[in-house]
N, C-alpha and C positions, 0 to 999 in steps of 0.2 A: 190328725185330720179333725175337721170341724163339721158337724152335721146339723143342719137346720131343717126343722120339720114344720110345715104350716098346714093347718086344717082349714078349709074354706067351706062356707055354706053359701051357695049362690042364691041370690035373691032375684036377679035378672035372668037373661037368657044364657044358657050354658055355652052355646056356640060362641057368642061374643066374649064370654069369660075366658074360654079356652084360647081364643085368638089373642086376647090382650095378655094373657099369661105367657103365651108363646113369644110375644114381643119382648117381655121382660126377660125371659130365659135366653133369648138370642143376645140381648145386651149383656146379661150377666156372664154368659159363656165366653165372652171376649175379655173379661176382666182377669187380672192376675190372680192366681190362686184357685180359680174355679176348677172343679174336678168333674162333677156330674150333676144331673138333675133328672128326677123321675116324677111323673104325675100319675096319680092313681085316681080312678073314679069309683065311688062306692057302688057295689052291686046291690046294696040294700036301700040306699037313699039317693036318688038321681041328682039331688042338689048338693051332695057332699063330695069334695075332692080333698086329696092329701098330696102335698108335694114334699119331696125329700131332695135337698140340695147338699152336696158335699163340697167342701172347700179345703184347701191346704191348711189354713189357719183362720181362726175367728177374726183376726184383724183384716184379712183379705176380704171376708164377707162384709164386715163393717165399713170398710173403705168403699166397696162397690155399692153398698146400700145408701151411701151419701151422695152419689153422683146425681146430677140434675135429671138426666134421662131416666134413671130408675125412679126417682121421686115423682116425676110427672106421670110415668106409667102406672105406678102404684096407686096414685089418686084415681085413675080411671078404673082400676080393678076394684077399689073400695066402693065405687058406685054400684057395682054389680054383686059384691059378695062381702060377707063378714069373715074375718080371719082370726085364727088363734095360733100365732107364730111363736116358736121357742127353739132355743138351741138344745140339743140332746147329746148325751154322752153314751157311747156304746158300752154295754155292760157285759154281754156275752154274744158269741156267734157260734153257729153250728152249721156243719156241712154234711152232706151225704158221705157215708164211709164205704159205699159199695165200689 
């Protein structure tokens, strides 16, 4: 599995940011290899969001990120927020033992 995490700091309106990001997610969810997407909103800073996307393979994500629809949508999000994207590798996981 490939995990991609992106931290956004929104400069514009958060409602428009969420709407535009939802458009991207709708597109990406139709791409081969897409597994899941979660969007978190900071409880500390209302301008900060973190998204976590999971893909079958890094190549699946890279292929989807090169589509024209994705690139056009990302340019719109970049007008509203700065991003700090990166791939991550799972190191450990823990679950309740009850």
